[in-house]
C-alpha positions in Angstrom: -4.5 84.3 229.3 -2.3 86.2 232.0 -0.2 82.9 232.6 0.0 82.9 228.7 1.4 86.1 228.4 4.1 85.6 231.3 5.2 82.3 229.2 5.9 84.4 226.6 7.6 87.3 228.2 9.6 84.8 230.1 10.6 83.3 226.4 11.2 86.2 225.3 13.6 87.5 227.9 15.6 84.2 227.7 16.0 84.5 223.7 17.1 87.8 224.5 19.7 86.7 227.1 20.5 83.6 224.9 21.2 85.7 221.8 22.6 89.0 222.6 23.0 91.8 220.0 25.8 90.5 218.4 27.0 93.4 216.5 27.2 95.7 219.9 29.0 92.3 221.4 32.0 91.9 219.3 33.3 95.3 219.4 35.5 95.9 222.0 38.9 98.0 223.3 41.2 95.1 222.6 39.8 93.3 219.7 43.2 93.2 218.3 45.0 92.5 221.1 46.4 89.5 220.2 46.4 89.3 217.0 48.1 93.4 216.0 48.2 94.8 219.3 50.2 97.9 217.7 47.4 98.9 215.5 46.6 101.9 216.5 50.0 103.3 216.9 50.3 102.3 213.5 47.5 104.0 212.4 48.8 107.7 214.5 51.5 107.6 212.9 50.2 107.4 209.2 47.8 109.9 210.1 49.8 112.4 212.1 52.1 112.1 208.7 49.6 112.4 206.0 48.3 115.5 208.5 52.1 117.5 208.2 51.6 116.8 204.3 47.8 118.3 204.1 45.4 120.0 207.1 42.2 118.5 204.4 42.8 114.9 206.0 41.5 116.1 209.1 38.1 117.1 207.9 38.4 114.5 204.9 38.7 112.1 207.4 35.9 112.9 209.5 33.6 113.3 206.9 34.3 109.7 205.3 33.5 108.6 208.9 30.3 109.9 208.5 29.1 109.1 205.2 30.1 105.6 205.5 28.6 104.7 208.7 25.2 106.4 208.1 24.8 104.6 204.7 24.7 100.6 205.4 26.8 101.5 208.8 30.1 101.4 209.5 31.5 99.4 207.1 34.2 101.0 204.9 31.8 100.2 202.0 31.6 104.5 201.1 35.8 103.5 199.4 34.5 100.7 197.3 35.3 101.8 193.8 32.2 101.4 191.1 33.1 98.8 188.6 31.4 98.5 185.0 28.5 96.3 187.0 28.1 98.3 189.7 27.9 102.2 190.6 29.2 102.3 194.1 28.3 104.2 197.1 31.2 106.9 196.6 29.7 108.1 193.1 26.6 108.9 194.5 25.8 113.1 194.0 25.9 113.3 197.5 29.7 112.0 197.7 31.3 113.0 195.2 32.7 116.1 196.9 34.1 113.8 199.7 38.3 114.7 199.5 40.5 111.9 198.3 42.6 112.4 201.5 40.2 110.5 203.8 40.6 107.9 201.0 44.4 108.0 201.4 44.9 108.1 204.8 42.9 105.1 205.5 44.7 103.3 202.3 48.0 104.2 203.7 47.7 103.1 207.5 46.0 99.4 205.7 49.3 99.5 204.0 51.4 99.8 206.9 49.6 97.3 209.0 49.5 94.8 206.2 53.4 95.3 205.8 53.8 93.4 209.4 53.1 89.4 209.2 51.4 89.0 212.1 48.9 91.6 211.3 48.5 90.9 207.6 44.4 90.7 206.8 44.0 90.9 210.3 42.7 94.3 210.3 39.6 95.9 208.7 39.3 99.0 206.4 36.3 99.9 209.0 38.6 99.9 211.9 41.1 101.8 210.5 38.8 104.7 209.6 37.5 104.5 213.0 40.6 104.7 214.5 41.6 107.4 211.8 38.5 109.3 212.4 39.7 109.7 216.3 43.0 110.5 215.7 42.1 113.0 212.8 39.8 114.7 215.7 43.0 114.8 218.5 44.8 116.2 215.6 42.8 119.2 215.6 43.1 119.8 219.3 39.7 118.3 219.8 38.7 115.3 223.0 40.3 112.1 223.0 38.4 108.5 223.1 38.3 105.2 223.5 37.5 103.6 219.7 35.9 100.4 220.2 37.1 97.6 217.1 35.9 94.5 215.9 34.0 95.6 212.8 34.4 93.5 209.5 33.7 95.2 206.1 30.6 95.3 204.0 29.8 93.1 201.0 27.6 95.6 199.6 28.1 99.2 197.8 25.7 100.6 195.8 24.9 104.5 194.8 21.4 103.8 195.5 21.5 102.8 199.1 22.7 106.8 199.7 19.3 107.9 198.6 17.7 109.9 201.9 20.2 108.4 203.9 22.5 111.8 204.7 21.2 115.0 205.9 21.2 117.8 203.7 22.1 121.8 203.8 18.6 123.0 203.6 17.4 120.5 206.8 15.2 121.5 209.9 15.7 120.2 212.9 12.0 117.9 212.4 14.3 116.5 209.4 17.5 115.8 211.5 15.7 114.2 213.8 14.1 111.5 212.3 17.2 110.6 210.0 19.6 110.7 213.3 16.6 108.5 215.1 17.0 105.7 212.6 20.7 105.4 213.6 19.6 105.2 217.1 20.8 108.5 217.5 19.1 111.4 219.7 19.0 114.8 219.1 21.7 115.5 221.4 24.3 112.9 219.2 22.7 115.2 216.3 23.8 118.5 217.4 27.3 117.0 218.6 28.0 115.5 215.4 27.0 118.7 213.4 29.5 120.1 215.5 32.0 118.4 213.2 31.2 121.7 211.0 33.9 123.2 213.2 36.3 122.2 210.7 36.7 121.9 207.3 35.4 123.3 204.0 32.1 123.5 201.7 31.3 124.5 198.1 30.0 127.8 197.2 26.9 125.9 195.4 25.8 124.8 199.2 25.1 128.6 200.2 24.2 130.2 197.2 19.7 129.9 197.8 20.8 131.5 201.2 22.2 134.6 200.2 21.3 135.2 196.8 17.7 133.5 195.9 16.0 132.6 199.6 12.8 133.1 199.3 9.9 135.5 198.0 10.5 137.9 200.3 14.2 138.0 200.9 16.9 137.0 199.1 19.0 136.8 201.7 18.1 134.3 204.6 17.4 136.7 207.4 18.9 134.5 209.7 22.0 134.7 208.7 24.4 137.4 210.0 24.2 140.7 207.9 27.6 141.4 208.2 28.6 137.1 207.3 26.2 137.0 204.5 28.6 139.6 202.8 31.4 137.8 203.6 29.9 134.6 201.6 28.9 136.9 198.9 32.7 138.5 198.2 33.7 135.0 198.6 30.7 133.0 196.6 29.8 135.7 193.7 27.1 135.1 191.7 28.8 133.1 188.5 31.9 131.4 190.2 32.2 128.5 190.2 30.3 126.8 192.3 33.2 124.1 193.4 34.7 126.9 195.3 35.7 126.0 198.7 34.7 128.2 201.9 35.6 127.6 205.6 32.6 126.1 207.1 33.7 127.7 210.4 34.6 131.5 209.8 36.1 132.0 213.0 38.7 128.9 213.9 38.2 126.3 210.9 41.2 124.0 211.8 40.8 124.0 215.2 37.9 121.4 216.8 36.2 123.4 219.1 32.7 124.8 220.6 33.3 128.2 218.5 31.0 126.5 216.3 27.8 126.9 218.6 29.3 130.7 219.5 28.9 131.2 215.9 25.4 130.1 215.8 24.5 132.6 218.4 25.6 135.3 216.0 24.1 133.8 212.8 27.0 132.7 211.2 26.0 129.2 210.8 26.9 128.3 207.1 24.2 125.8 206.2 20.5 126.3 206.7 21.2 122.9 208.3 23.5 124.5 211.4 21.6 127.9 211.7 18.1 125.9 212.7 20.0 124.2 215.9 20.1 127.6 217.4 16.6 128.8 215.4 14.5 126.0 216.5 13.6 126.3 220.1 14.5 122.7 220.7 17.6 122.5 220.6 18.7 125.6 221.2 19.6 125.1 224.8 22.1 122.8 223.9 23.5 125.0 221.8 24.0 127.7 224.2 24.9 125.4 226.8 28.0 123.9 224.7 29.0 127.1 223.7 29.5 128.6 227.4 31.1 124.6 228.3 33.6 123.2 225.8 34.0 120.0 228.1 30.4 119.3 228.3 30.5 119.1 224.5 33.5 117.1 224.5 32.0 114.6 226.3 28.7 114.8 224.4 30.8 114.5 220.9 32.6 111.3 222.7 29.4 109.9 223.6 27.8 110.3 220.0 31.0 109.4 218.2 31.2 106.1 219.9 27.6 105.4 219.2 27.7 106.3 215.6 30.6 103.7 215.4 28.2 101.0 216.5 25.9 101.7 213.8 25.2 98.7 211.5 28.3 96.8 212.4 29.1 93.9 210.3 30.2 90.3 211.6 32.1 87.4 210.2 28.7 86.3 208.8 27.9 89.5 206.8 31.5 90.8 206.2 34.9 89.9 205.7 38.6 91.5 206.1 39.1 93.2 202.7 42.7 93.4 201.0 42.4 96.5 199.2 40.0 99.3 200.9 38.7 100.1 197.5 37.5 96.6 196.3 35.9 93.4 197.4 37.8 90.8 197.7 
């Protein structure tokens, strides 16, 4: 029996060595080194021009990348337009608030890349989105990092696939950990990626329950800083249009920094899913560490973004290179 077990173990080891994880193996920093060597410069230039036009490009692109990777993997499936026969991811209620500037920067970069004969139809929309995400983080003062490339674009995009795969504003740490673990991301990765909320905006409708109707005992969430709660009530009166935008970070909303964690220490997390990172004893030590050490946070963010970029990567077998990022072709 022991000898049989040994044979099985050896056979499994050989199988693993002979057939490695091809999705991870295909990703490399110089994937386009021969086919389109200037791809990173092209994307960076387009991002810089777009950011000059509107700051919204930064948080919109970052959020687009996250919403893409958490549903069917990093394959630009979130960019696909719905058709009469298929309701795509982007038209799911959880994605309707994705700002158009994120889509636009990828589309413009794709056009610029394909304008070069040697690059035409060689670079995936998924890789362009991944590069653009790094570039907007840098544009907001965040850390630069090396991006792995070699993703193919997904062949499937359905609104139904979004269900249950994106974190909600009222999630607690246990729910967040479970969702991130599905994508091979740790609690530390989850906290680092949550800090993307140091940029951009949300809508009043997402915080009404925290500032007006929290529970039977408290109309306002008691974990909210009282002064901050009043600021939110002024910005989001009871009968205001729920689509009115408010800053995610009340201190430095246009800068990628570790102020996000300092805000949590002061009860200034906009969503419940933000504030629980400090109120929960499991995640509080990490919040405290990164509130005082921006270098440690930046390093953790780079690690988390790199791991996120490996989620559900498509290969030639189950993907393609789209000519139009908004259509299967």
